[in-house]
Residue, then its C-alpha position, 0 to 999 in steps of 0.5 A: m500500500g502506498p499513498s492515498k489516491a488524493v495525494a497520488f494524482d493531481q486534479a488533471g488525473q496525472p500521477t504526482k511525485a508521490a505516485l512516481g516515487f512509490a512506483a519506482g521504489h517497488g520496481v513497477a511502472v506507474q500505470e501498473l499501480q492499482v487503486r483499491h478501497t480500504p477502510k481509510g479510503e482509496y489508496l494506491f497499491a503496487v502488486k508484485r509477484e515473487e516466484g517460489r523456489a524449491s524448499s531444498a534450495v531455500l533450506f540449503e541457504t538458510l540452515p547454515q545461517l541458523v547454525s552460525g546464528l546460535t549463541f551460547p554463554k560459553a563457546m569454543k573453537w576447535n578447527e580452522s573454520g573458526v566457528r564458535f559453538a557449545r561443543p565441537i560439531r563432528w557431523m550433521v544429518v540433513l534430510y529433506g524428502g528422503k534425500v540428503l541436503p549436503i549443506k556445509a557448516a563449521g567445516i562439516t558437510a551434512s550426510d545421512q550418517t549418524k552415531g548414537h551414545r558414545v559408550l552404549g552405541g559402540g561407535k557404529w555409524g547408521t543410516v538415517r532415512d527419515a525422522a522415524s528411522y532417526v529416532r529408532l536408530l538412536e534408541r538402538q544405540g543408547v540415545i532417547v531422543d524425546p526429552q519428555r520421555r527422558r524426563e518421565l524416565i528420570e522421574e520414575q527412577i527417582g521415585a522408585i529409589c526414594h520409595k525403596a530407601g524410605l526417603q523423600l526428594n527435595d523437589d527441584e524442577a531446575l535440577v530435573d531440567e538439567a538432568v533431562y538435557a545433560t543425558e541421552q540415556p539417563q540412569a538414576i543411582i543413589g549414593s551416600f556421604k558421611d553423617a558427620y557432614l550433616e553437622m553443617p547447615e543443610e543449605i551448604l550440603m544441598t548447594s554443594m550437591k546441586e551446584h557442583q555435581g548436579f545431585f538431588s538431595l534427600r530428606q528423612k520422611t519421619t523427621g524431615k531432616l536432611a539425609a546423608r544420601f543423594i541421587a545422581v542421574v548419570n548418562n550411562r547404563i552398565k552392569d555394575m553401576s556401583l563403579i559409577r556410584e563410588g566415583n560420584e561419592r568420592v567426588l562429593a566427599a572431596r567437595l564436602a570436605d572443602a565446604k567443612f573446612f571453609f565453614d569451620e574457618d569462617q566461624k573463627i572470625p565474627l561477622e562484626e570483625r568481617a564487616k570492618k573489612l568491607s571497605g576493601v570490597t568494591f560494590h561498583r567502580k562508580l559507586g564505591t565499596m560494600a562498606q559504603k553500600q552497607e552503611r547506606i542500607r543501614k540509614l535507609a532501613a532506619f528511615i523505612t522503619a520509621q514510616l511503618d506501623g510502630s507496633q513492633a517496638e524492637l523493629p528499629r534496633v533489629c533492623d539497625r543491627a541486621a543492616a550493620l552486619s548484612k554484607a559481612d558474609l561476603l568475606t566468608g569462605i563459604v560465600g566465596e565458594f557458593p555466592e548463592l548462599q549470601g545472606v543465608m550464611g550471614g544468618e547462620y554466622a550471626l546466630h553463632d556469634g550470639e546475635s538474636t534470632a530476629v537479627a539473624q533471620a533478617i540477615r538471612e531474608q535480605y535477598l528475598p525474593k531471589a527470583i520473580e516468583g521466589v519466596l518472600p521475607k516473612t519477618r518485618a525486619g527482613q522485609v525492611l532490609s530487602l526494601a532498603d537494599r533494593l531501593d539503594s541499588i536502584a537509586s545508586f545506579f540511576h544516580v550515576g546514569i546506569v539505567p536499564t534500556g530495552s533488554e539490557d539490565p546487567f544489574a537486575l534493577r527490574r528484578h529489584a523493582t519487581a521485588i519491591v512491588r511484591v514485598v509491599l503488596e503481598e505483605n500488605l505494607r502500608i508505606d509511601l515509597r515517595p519519601c523513601i525514594d527521596q531519602a535513598m537518592e539523598i543518601v547516595a548523593e551524600d556519598g559524593f559520587s559523580g551523578a549523571p546529568g539531570l535534576d533530582q526531581e527528574r531522577r525521582l520521577r524516573i525511579t517512580e515510573f520505573i517501579f510503576e512499570r513493574l506494578r503495571h505488569y504485576s497488576r496486569v498479570l496477577y489481578t488481570l486489570r485493564d491497562d487503561v484502568i491501571d494507567s488512570v490511577l498511576k498517571s494521577s499519582h506521580a504528585k501524590s503518595v506512592d502507596l502501592v497497596d492503596l493504588v491497587q485498591k483504587m485500580k480494583a475499585i475502578e475495574a469493578v465499576t467499569r462493569k456498570p452499564e452507566f459507567d461508559p456513558l459517564i466517561v463519555g460525558f467526563k471526557r467531553a468536559h475534560r477536553l473542553v477545559e483543556k482545549e479552550q483558551w479561557e480565564r478561570v474564575p470562581v463559579d458565579d451562580t448569579k450568571f447561570l442561565d439554565p437550571s441545569e447549570r445550577t443543578l450541576h454546580q450543587a451536585v458537584a459540591e454535594e458529591g464532592q463532599k461525600m467523595g472526600f469523606a469516602l476517600s479519606g476513609g479508603d471507601y473507594q467503592r462509595a467514592l466512585n458511586s458518587l461520580v457515577g451518580l453525576r452521569p445524568i446531571i452531566d448529560t442534562f447539562f450538555e443537552a441544555v446549554m452551549v458551553n462556548a457561549e458568545d457572551k464571554t462571561v457566561r462562557n468562562n463561568r460554564l468552563s469554570l463549572l466544567k473544571e470543577v467537574d474535571d477536578l472532582f474526577m481527578l481527585f480519584a484518578d485520571f479518567s481521561q485514560i479510560v477507554v470506552q469499550g467498543r470505541 
């Protein structure tokens, strides 16, 4: 489709430059252009026909590009072709219509020959005729092609082992996925380790088994405690599986011995002593050390605590002490070996050092949630530390101009913002984030880091909108709220309190009232008033009831005053349904007003008075939300 017919031809019916350029751009003669009717009117079209090509020819060009386009976090080169791939490519099978397509990639020419499992397959080549024969051939040679079959086999084997041993599996879907895609002929086996290692925190044992070896950990069914057993899924099946089991046990024993050494050594130095050395650990080259970040978190945690309900008298002291020790475990041997145990080990070592259970638990929970749907911190102190840590990270990186763009978010700031939204909403924290954002920005600025260009006001708005973006996604997915409903609340709240719980309650109230039959006509009337007071040039004056020329003006003026009073009372009490009902009740009065009077009257005084009256209507609606964002359904 090109330009409209009106633009493409002059009054004499001759093609204009727009038509000539369009035709030339598509390689067709201008007289071959067609005029077609569209919903927008008559438009010019260039009709071209591209001849089809044989599938084999297209595939011959496309497949090598697909292979070279695959990327991996870690890749390698192995021959003179210079191709980078996860593993060396030794052969390729490419068939179409039963015939070989001899494409070339990574220095290899495709054929119809393949091999199966490197041990069970015996190293024999086999000929592939089609997809079905490929599956049968590989299965004979020890490779189960279908990943779903491998998953079912792994789950069956693990279930049978657990049943026989009287143990319970620590469910881990990610570990199952790893086993499925790391094996061709999966075989689950059970192994054991020394009971003495059970004296260590179970997180150390489970992490060592999972991260280093890909082993599943097990629990006693009766007590729920970790068992000195594990399950490994290996990629082999031989007569004497004890050889493989013993090999895995030896490797795990070495790993656990290292972990025990680190654990024992870590306990010799209290967290408080380690915290003093955080000035030697860099947080970010533009944002100083971990000692500075820990101190910022401490200050921000104190501020957040003061904003929350003060019913927990010990909360300020617990938060202060936990924040002062929160990053100390980064200097421990266990966390150096297993970074994913940050916080967890801090909590363990805090208890060892004699800190209270509340302080230890807050340190343990500071990084929760670790994933978008991860477990949330359950203690109030843990929630405060989690919010303080994440708000500091967002404020710090925004301060130095490191802001997520597109798919780039190297410091996981979107995840931090999502965590803030989840902690506040799911734990029902009634807190205004606006002063917390201001305080976080102020604390970062006090550290003296060079800030990116821009005013603090602009930066605060950007941070607020950044958190609102995650709130939008959360409200859309979890509460299935309409986008226009979400925007109507958020766009009116930038200059107000950023109480996420309150904002979502407003969204839900609006979503409920949109289902009423009178709501859409009400919004049509409001938008008409809103557009008039936005578009017209007029001098706002106090509404003068002596200048009313029609009864509908006085009725609307009185209704706005009465409903405004009711609405203000309802808003102050958080009764949003009642507040919205006040607005819905104005619908027939607004309609009558527009039917009865011409707003833009010739008399300037009357005109200004009517526009001022409509501005009162507009202001009343805006007290609740920006209803100009609402889309009238079907329009």
